[in-house]
N, C-alpha and C positions, 0 to 999 in steps of 0.2 A: 504494500500500500504506500510506503514511503516514496517509491519511485513515481507513483501516480500523482501524489500530492505535489511534487516538485515541478511538474510540468504545467501547473495552473498559470494562466495569463495573469500578469500583475499590472496594477495601476502604476503610474509614475512614482507614487509614494512607496511602492513596494508591497502594496496590500492587494490581495486577490479581488477580482471583479465580482465573483459570485459570493453572496452572503453566506452560503453554506460553507464555502472554503474559508472565508474570513473567520467564521465562528470556530471552525476546526483549529485554525492557527491560534486563535485566542485561547481556546481550551488548553491547547498544548503549552502556551506561555504561562497560563495559570498553574498548570501542573509543575512546570519548571520553577516557578516562583515558590510554590509550597515546598517543593523538594529542597530548596536552598534555605528556607526558614528554619530556625531553631526556636522551638517554643515549649513552654511548660504545659503540663497536662490540662490546666485550666483553659487554654486556648484551643484545645483539640476540636471542640465542637464548632468553633468559628471556621477553622480551616476545612473541616468536613463539609460544612454548609457551603462554603465558598466553592469547593471542588464540585459538589453536586449541582449548584445553581449554574456555574460556568459551563459545565458539560451539558447541562440541560438545554441551553440556548441552541446550540447546533443540532442536538439530537431532535428537538422539536421542529426545527426548520427542515431538516432532512425528512422526518416523518410526515410533515405537512405536505411536502412535495409529492408524496405518494398517497395523499388523502383520497378518499372515495368521492368527495363532493367539495364544492366551493366552501360550504359551511364548515366541513371537516378541516379543510386547508386553513381557513381563517382561525379556527379554534387553536390549531397547533401554533400558528404564528403569534396569537395573543399570549399563549403560554410561554413561548420563546421570549416575547417582550417582557413579561413578568419576571422571567428568570434573569434576563439582562439587568433589570432594575434591582432585583434581589442581589445579584452579583456586585453591583456598585455599592450597595449597602454594606455587604460583608467586607469588601475591600476598604471602604472608608472607616469602618469600625476597627479593622486590624491596623490601619494606618494611625488611628488616633489612640489606640490602647497598647501598642507594642513598638519596640524599636526595630523597624524594618527599613529596607532600602527605599527611601522616599522617592527617588527618581523612578525606580522600577514600579512601585505601587501606583504612582501617579500616571505612569504610562498605561498600566492596566486599567485604571479608572477611566482614563480618556478613551481607550479603545472600547471598553464596555459601554460608555456613553455614546460613542459613535455608532456602535452596533445597535443599541436600543433605538437611536434615531432613525437608522436605516430600516429596521424592522417596522417601526411605527409608520414610517412613510410608505412602506410596501403595503401595510394593512389599509391605510387611508386611501391609497391610490388604486386599490383593487376594485375592479368593476364587477 
């Protein structure tokens, strides 16, 4: 699968054109961020929730593409949007309560925000 992922066409900013691909890379970046963090047991639930919500964004986008109806498709995209917003919450909470790499977490927050705006736009513009 890794070889497949690398051939995606990218925007000039180096981000994939397709939202499903962008969500995949975002999930991958969140996993890398969590792997690098050292945290006490008290923070485990926050990181678990972060991982779940971040991975849920792309999973729902992909599942929505194979939905059986327009309503089904929209429901999956709405769930993806909610997961993107939840991901921003967990990232902000971790940023404010722990000593973590501020540039890296701010980059993740920015990407989660951009993804949520793209998904919201897709939902609003769907006919």
